[in-house]
N, C-alpha and C positions, 0 to 999 in steps of 0.2 A: 504493500500500500504506500509506503514512503517513496517519495520521488515521483509519484503519479500526479494526475490532475487534482486529486483530492487534497494535495498539500496546499492548494490555493484556497481551500475552504476555510473561512474564519471560525472554525469550530474544531473540537477534537472528535476524530472518527476512529473507532476501534473495531477490530474483528476479534471475537471471543470464541474459545472452544466451549464444548458442552459444560465443562467444569469451571467456566469463566476464566480460564487462563488466557492472557492476552497473546494473540497470534500475529497481529499486525496493528500498526498505528500510523496516523499521518503526522505531518509536521505540526499542525495546530494542536494536537494532543501533547506533543513535546513542549510547546510553548506554554500551555496551561500549567503543566507540572514543573516547568523549568528544567527539563532534562531531555537528552536526545532520546527519540522513541526507541532506539535499539536497546537502551539500557533497561527498559521494563518489559520488553518482549519476553514471553515465557513465564512471567510472574502472574499471580492471581490478581484480578481486577481490584478486589477490595483492599489489596495492599497499598493502593494509591489513596485510599480514603482516610479521613480523620477518624478518630475512635468513635465519636457519636454517630457519624455517618456509617461507619462499618457495622455497628450494632443494628442500626435501622436497616441497612442493606441485607445483612445476614438473616434477620428475623422476619422481614416483611417483603422487601423488594425482590430478593432472589427467589423466594417461594412463589411470589406472584408471577415473576417472569417465567419460571418453569411451568406453572399451571396454565397461564393464559397465552404464553408465547410472545408477550409484549408488555412493556410498561411505558407510561407517558408522563412527561413533565414531573419527574421525581427530583426533589431538591436534595442535593448531596454536597459535601465539601471535600475537595481534594487537598491533600497536605504534601507540600514539597519536602523531600527528605534532605535537601541541601540547606534550606534556610528556615524550614518549619512554617512557611507562610501558607495559610489556608485560603483556598479559592472556591467560592460558592458557584455551583453549576447546576444546570437542569439536565437530567438524563432522560433520553428516549432510547429504547432498545427493542429489537424485534428479532425473532428467530429467523435464521437463514432458510430460505426456501430451496434447500439443496439436500442431497443425500448425505453430505458431509456433516450436517448439523451445525450447531454453534449459533452465535448471535452477532448481529451488527448493532453498534451503539454509537450515538451521537451525544456529545457533551458540549453545552453552550454556557459561556460565562454569564453570570447574573450581574447586571449593573448594581453598584452599591446603593442600596435602599435601606431606609431606617428599619423596616420590619425584618429584613433579612439579618441586619446587624444585631437586632434584638434577639432573634432566634438563635443566632450563632453564639451570642454572649450567654444566653440562657443554657444552651447545650454545653458550653464550656464550663459554666458554673456547676451544672448538674454533674458533669464528668468529674470535676474536682471534688465535689461532695462525695460522689461514689468512690473515688479513689481514696479519699480520707477515711470514709467508713470502712472500706475494704481493708485499708492498712491497719485501722484500729482493730478490726475483727481478726486480721492475721496476727497482729501483735498479741492479742488476748489468747488466741488459740495456740500460738507458739509458746507463750508463757505456760499455758496449761500442759502442753506436751512436754516442755522442759521439766516442769514440776513432776509429772508422771515418771519421766525417765530417771530422776534422782531417787525416787521412792521404790522402784522395783529392784528386787534382789538379783534377778536374772537379766543380764545385759542382752541376751538374745531376744527375750520376750519384750524388752524395752524397744528394741529396734522394730520388731514386728508390729507392736501396737502403734508406735508412732507412724510408721509407713501407712498402716491401715487407716489411722485417724486422718492423716493428711489427704489420703485418697477420698475419704468420705466428704471432707470439707470441700476439696476441689471439685468433686463431681456433684454431690447432692445440693450444695449451696449455690453453685453456679447457675443451675437450671432456673430456680425460682427468681433469683436476682436478675438474670438476663431477661426473663419474661416480664417481670414487673417494670424494669427500666425501659425495655423496648416498647411495651404497650403504653406506658405513661407518656413517653416521648411522642408516639404516634397520635395519641389523643390530644396532647397539648398543641400539636401542629395542625391537626385536621378535624378537631372536634366539631366545628361549626358546619363542616361540609359532609360529614359522615352520616350514614343512615342510622337512625336511632337504635334499630335492632342490633347493628354491628357495634355501636357504642356500648350498649348494654352487655353484649357478649364479651367485649374487651374488659369492661369493668368486672364482670363475673370472673374472667380469667385472672385479673389482678387480685381480686379478693381471694380466690382459691389458692393462688400461689403464695399470697401473703400469709394465709392460714397455714399452708404447708411449711413455709419458712419459720413461722412462730413455733409450730410444733417441733420441728427439727431442732431449732435453737434451744428449746426447753430440754429436749433429750440430750443434746450435746453438753449443756450446762451440768445436768445430772451426771452424765458420763465423766466429765472432767473432775467433778467433785468426788465421785465414787472412786475413781482411780487414784486420786490424790489424797484419799482417806479423809476428806473434808465434808462428807455428806452428813448433814445433821437434820433430823426431823423433829417435829413437835409431838406432844402427847395429848392433843386436844380430843374431846369427845366428838364423835362423828355419827350422824344418822346416815348410814351407808346406803340404804335403799334410795334415799333422796338423791345422793350423789350419782348412783348408778342410773337412775331414771333420767336425770338431766344429761348425762353423758350419752346415753342411748338416743335421746331425743335429738341431740346435736349431730350425732353420727348418722342417724336416719335421714336428716336433712341433707347431709353431704353425699349419702349413698341411697337415693330413693329407689334404686332397682333391687334392693334387698328387703326382705321381710323380717323386721325386728320384732322381738317380743320380750317382755320382762315378766318373770314370775318370782315375786318376792314374798317370802313367808311373813305371816302376821307376827307382831310382837317381837321383832328382831332386837337383840341387845345393841346398845351403843358400843361402838368399837373405839379403840384408841389409835391415834395417828395424826396425820396432817391432811386436811381435806383436799388441798391443791394437789398433793402427791397421789392420793387415792384416786382422784379424778383423772390424773395423768396415766395411771396404771390401767384403769378401766378403758380409757380412750385408746391406749396402745393395743390392748387386747381386741377391742372392737375393730380398729383399723386393720389389724392383722387378719381378723376373720373376713372382713370385706375384701381384702387384697387377694386372698387365696381361695375364695369360693365364687362360684358363678352367679351372675345376676339372676334374680328371681328366687334364689334359694334362701331358706330361712336362717336367721341367726338368733338363737335363743340365749337369754341371759337368766340364770337361776341364782337367787340369793336366799341362803338358808342358814339357820343356826347349826353350828357344828363344833364339837370339841371345845366348848367354853369360849366360842367366838363366832364369827360370821364368815361363811365361804361364799365367794362369787365365782360362778362358772359361765364362761362364754363358749357356746357350742355351735359350730358351723357345719355345713354340709359340703365342705371342700374335699380335696383329694386325700386328706389324711396326712399323717406324718410317719415316715419310716422308723423302725426301731433304732437304726443307726443314728438318725438325726436327733432323736429324743435326747440323747446324751449330750448334745452340743447346742441345743436351741437357745439356751440362755447365756451363751458365751458372747463376748463382744465381737461384732463384725461377722458373726457366723450366719450363713444362709445355706439352707439345705440344697444340695446339688440339683434335685429334681425341680426346684422352683426358681432357680437363678435366671433362667431364660424366659419364664412366663410372667414374672412380676418384678418391677423395680423396687429397690429398697437399699437402706444403708446397713442393715444388720445390727442396729443398736436398740431398737424398741423393746425387745424382750429382755435384753441385758439390763437396760435402765429399769424396767419393771421389776426385775428380780432384786436389784439393789435397793429400790425404794421399799418394796414389801418387806425384805429382810431387815432394813433399817427401822421399820415400824414394828418389829417383833413378829412378823408373820412368815408365811411360806408360800411358794408359788410352784405350779406344776403344769405339765403338758401331757396329754394322753390321747388315745384314740377316742372316738365318739363313744358315749356310754352304752349304746346298743350295737352289738356286733353286726347286726343286719343292715345298719345304716353307715355309709361312709361319712367321713368328717373328722373333726378334731375337737378336743376340749382343752381350753386354756383357763386356768382358775387360780385364785389366791385366797388365802385365809388370813384374817387379822384377829387379834385377841380382843375380847370384850373388856369394856371399862370396869365392869363388875362381874364377878364369877356368876355364871348362870347354871341352873340345874336342868340338864337335858331331859330329865324324867318328867 
C-alpha cells in the first residue's frame, strides 16, 4: 500500500489481517502516529492505541467488527511511542470482500474541539484513578502474600500458595474490573444516543460484575487473614434461619433459573458466631450449588437442630462429587478435575467457608446427595448453640 496513490490521501489507511495484525499502511497513517509505516507492519492494531482506547476497542469495537463486518465513526486515540502524544481519530472499518479475509480501515484526525478534549481528559483521569486503585490493591495483596510467606513453615508450600494467589488475582479480578471500566466508559460517551434497553443491559452487567467483585474481594480478605493467622470472629447470638432465608432470597434473584426452597425447623436455638460471616458461608454454598447444577433443577436448603447446635444443609441436583475430590474440596485453590472445564471459579469459596465455620467453633462437610437414587451433592455446616439444648 505504501508508495501507491493512497499515500496522497489525507487520512490513515490500513489493511488488517483477521486477527487485526497490520499488513499494510499508507503514508498518512505514518504521519498520524509519527513513524514510518514499515515500523508497525506486522504489529497488532490496538498496539497503536492509548490505554483507554485499547480497552474500548478490545471490549466493544473489535467484537462489533467481527459480528457485523463493519464499524463506523468510532472515536479512538492513537498514542505515539516516540513522544507519547495522543491523537484523536475517527475509525471506519469494513471486512475485505475477498477470500483472503481481513479488514480495511480508514482513520481520520479529529479537529481539536472542546468536547473531545473533555472526553480525553476524563478518560485520562479515569485511567489514572484505575491505575492508582490497581496499584493500591496490588500493594495490599503483595503485603498479604509476603505476610503469608513468612508464616509458613514449609518454603515449598509458600511458593505454591503465592503463585496460586497471584494467578487468582490476575485472572479473577481482571474480568470484572475490565467489564465495569469498559461498560462505564461506553455509557459515559454514548448514553444519550443508546437504546434504553441496551443501556439497561449494560447497567445490569455493571451491577452483576460489581457484585461478583465484592464477593470475590470478601473471600480474598478472609483468605489472606486465615493464612496469616489473623482471622478473628465475634461470638454474637444469631437467628440463623433468618440469615439463611435472606441469603437464599438474594441468590434466587441472581439465579432465577433454579428452584430454591428452604425448610427450617421450628424453635431453632440461637447459634453463636458473627452474622456477616455466617451469611458469607451460606452464600458461598448456594453459589457453589448454582454453579455446578443445571438450570431448572432444585436447590434445597435444610436447617435443623442437631448435636447441641444448628446444621445447615445445601442440597443440589448436580453431577455429584467424586470420592477422590471429597478429600480436597476445602483446600485453597482446589477445583475438582471433572468441573474445571465446565465452570469458572477461583477455588477459594469452600476454603474460606471452612475457615470461617471452624473459627466460629463449628464444622463443615461435603457429601453425596442424601438419597442414593438421586444425583447431586450436599454441602453443610454446623454451629454451636448459644445455650445447650436438649434434643429429646
